[in-house]
Structure formats: structure tokens, C-alpha cells
C-alpha positions in Angstrom: 30.6 12.2 182.8 31.0 10.6 179.4 28.6 7.8 178.7 29.8 4.4 177.4 29.4 3.8 173.6 28.2 0.4 172.4 29.1 -0.8 168.9 27.6 -3.6 166.8 28.8 -4.7 163.4 26.6 -6.5 160.8 27.4 -7.7 157.3 24.5 -7.7 154.9 24.3 -8.6 151.2 25.6 -5.8 149.0 22.2 -5.8 147.1 20.4 -4.9 150.4 22.6 -1.9 151.2 20.5 0.4 149.1 17.3 -0.7 150.9 19.0 0.0 154.2 20.1 3.5 153.2 17.0 4.4 151.2 16.5 7.1 148.6 18.7 10.0 149.5 19.6 8.3 152.8 16.1 8.8 154.2 15.7 5.3 155.6 19.1 5.4 157.3 18.1 8.8 158.8 14.7 7.5 159.9 16.3 4.4 161.6 18.9 6.5 163.4 16.2 8.8 164.7 13.7 6.1 165.7 16.3 3.8 167.2 18.5 6.5 168.8 21.6 5.1 167.1 24.3 6.2 164.6 24.6 3.9 161.5 27.7 3.9 159.3 27.8 1.8 156.1 31.1 0.9 154.5 30.7 -1.5 151.6 28.4 -4.2 153.0 29.5 -3.8 156.6 27.2 -1.8 158.8 28.4 -0.4 162.1 25.9 0.7 164.7 26.8 2.9 167.6 24.6 3.7 170.5 24.8 5.0 174.1 22.2 2.4 175.1 23.1 -1.3 174.6 19.4 -2.2 174.1 18.9 0.4 171.4 22.0 -0.8 169.7 21.0 -4.4 169.9 17.5 -3.6 168.5 19.1 -1.6 165.6 21.4 -4.6 164.9 18.3 -6.9 164.6 16.6 -4.4 162.4 19.6 -4.1 160.1 20.0 -7.9 160.1 16.3 -8.3 159.1 16.7 -5.9 156.2 19.8 -7.9 155.1 17.6 -11.0 155.2 15.1 -9.5 152.8 12.5 -7.7 154.9 11.3 -4.2 154.0 12.6 -1.6 156.5 8.9 -1.0 157.6 8.5 -4.7 158.6 12.1 -4.8 160.1 11.2 -1.8 162.3 8.5 -3.9 164.0 11.5 -5.3 166.0 11.4 -2.0 168.0 8.5 -3.5 169.9 9.9 -5.7 172.7 7.2 -8.3 172.0 8.5 -8.9 168.5 11.5 -11.1 167.5 13.4 -12.3 164.5 14.3 -15.9 163.8 16.6 -16.9 161.0 16.6 -20.5 159.8 19.5 -21.6 157.7 18.2 -23.9 154.9 21.7 -25.2 154.2 21.3 -27.5 157.3 18.7 -29.5 155.3 20.2 -29.1 151.8 23.5 -30.7 150.9 23.4 -29.6 147.3 22.2 -26.5 145.3 19.5 -28.6 143.7 18.0 -29.6 147.0 18.3 -26.0 148.3 16.2 -24.8 145.3 13.7 -27.6 145.9 13.3 -26.8 149.6 12.9 -23.1 148.9 10.2 -24.0 146.4 8.4 -26.1 149.1 8.5 -23.2 151.5 7.3 -20.6 148.9 4.8 -22.8 147.1 2.9 -22.3 143.9 2.5 -18.5 143.4 3.7 -18.0 147.0 0.7 -19.7 148.5 2.6 -21.8 151.1 4.5 -18.8 152.4 1.3 -16.7 152.5 -0.7 -19.4 154.3 2.0 -19.7 157.0 2.1 -15.9 157.4 -1.7 -15.8 157.8 -2.1 -18.8 160.1 0.8 -17.7 162.4 0.3 -13.9 162.1 4.0 -13.4 161.1 6.0 -12.2 158.2 8.4 -14.4 156.3 11.3 -13.7 154.1 12.9 -16.4 152.0 16.2 -14.9 150.9 19.3 -16.7 149.7 19.9 -19.7 151.9 17.8 -18.6 154.8 14.2 -18.2 155.8 13.5 -15.5 158.4 10.4 -14.9 160.5 9.3 -11.7 162.3 6.4 -11.6 164.7 5.6 -11.9 168.4 7.8 -14.6 170.1 5.1 -17.3 170.4 4.0 -16.9 166.8 7.6 -16.9 165.5 8.2 -20.1 167.4 5.1 -21.7 166.0 5.9 -20.7 162.4 9.6 -21.8 162.8 8.5 -25.3 163.9 6.1 -25.5 160.9 8.9 -24.4 158.6 11.4 -27.0 160.1 8.8 -29.7 159.7 8.3 -28.8 156.0 12.1 -28.8 155.6 12.1 -32.3 157.1 9.6 -33.5 154.5 6.2 -33.2 156.3 3.2 -32.8 154.0 1.9 -29.3 153.6 -1.6 -30.5 154.5 -0.4 -31.9 157.8 1.4 -28.7 158.7 -1.6 -26.5 157.8 -3.9 -28.7 159.9 -1.5 -28.3 162.8 -1.4 -24.6 162.4 -5.1 -24.2 162.0 -5.6 -26.1 165.3 -3.0 -23.8 167.0 -4.6 -20.7 165.4 -7.6 -21.0 167.8 -5.4 -21.0 170.8 -3.3 -18.2 169.3 -6.4 -16.0 169.0 -7.5 -16.8 172.5 -4.1 -16.0 173.8 -4.0 -12.7 171.9 -7.4 -11.7 173.2 -6.4 -12.5 176.8 -3.2 -10.3 176.3 -5.3 -7.4 174.9 -7.7 -7.7 177.9 -4.7 -7.5 180.3 -3.3 -4.5 178.5 -6.6 -2.6 178.8 -6.7 -3.1 182.6 
């Protein structure tokens, strides 16, 4: 009996295609093997085929994450069912190119310090690419980081956001320790 084939299509920026494929096609091969899918790249359109809908959906998210500026190694974290990707479109807050640049600057901070601090406090990875900011991490942490990012986009002070995240960090650590204890049982 022939199994059903699932197909997903993703468009990524042309400049990210090389990152997806990797030197000599090595990254594409690795992803096909690890995710149990077939990946075809034509221009900037990526077609993912899989016999398992979940494998295909995960591969779609991994390709999307690479397209949004993440390294393939970080994007592959999405293989773990506890990890998720959230993409926030900055255009919703910026009506002009000048405001978009200013908002990106607020999110990155001087020498990348704001981005770095959010990553550290929320235990996530961020990618600010084009008109989007993307977050990868476990679902709870991604939600927390996304709320902080949206508050910054709405004009909240950095210090206010960092205080909020630091207070949440304690409960995050307690939650993670509780999960680890459960997994050990």
C-alpha cells in the first residue's frame, strides 16, 4: 500500500538560500536525514515532501526559521516538540521606513545588548531580520519574550521590561526545575 505524501511550500529570502543548502549541499542533506523529509529548492521557493505530516510541518518551521535569519543549528531546535517559533511583524508598529529602523534599533540596542538581555532573561534565541523579529525557545519562554518585545514596540521603557523579565525569571527557573524533576521520575 502506497503511503500518502505531504507537501509544504515556503518562500525564503534569496540571500538565505545558501544558508539552507550549506556548503556542498551538506546542510540540506543533514536536514533531510534528521527530519525524514525531501527538500527541493527552486529559486527562493522551498518544497518539503514527507510521508509524515508532523515531520513535514517541523521541517517547514525549520526552513522558515532559517529564512528569518536563524542559523540552521538553532533552527533545528524546532525538532524538539517543546520548542516553538514565533514571528512578530514589526510593520504592524511602523508605518514608515524611518520608524521601522528606529524600532529595530530599540530591539537590538547598543551593541546588541537589548537583544542579548532578552535572550538571557527568557532563555530564548532572537533573530531580527528584515521587517520581523523571530523567537525560538520553549513555548512558555517564547510567549514571555514575545510579550516583552511587543511592549518595547509599543514604547515601554527598557528598564520596565527588564524588571518584568527578571521577576518572571525566578518563576521560569522554578518551572524548569519542576519539569526536570518530573522527567527524571
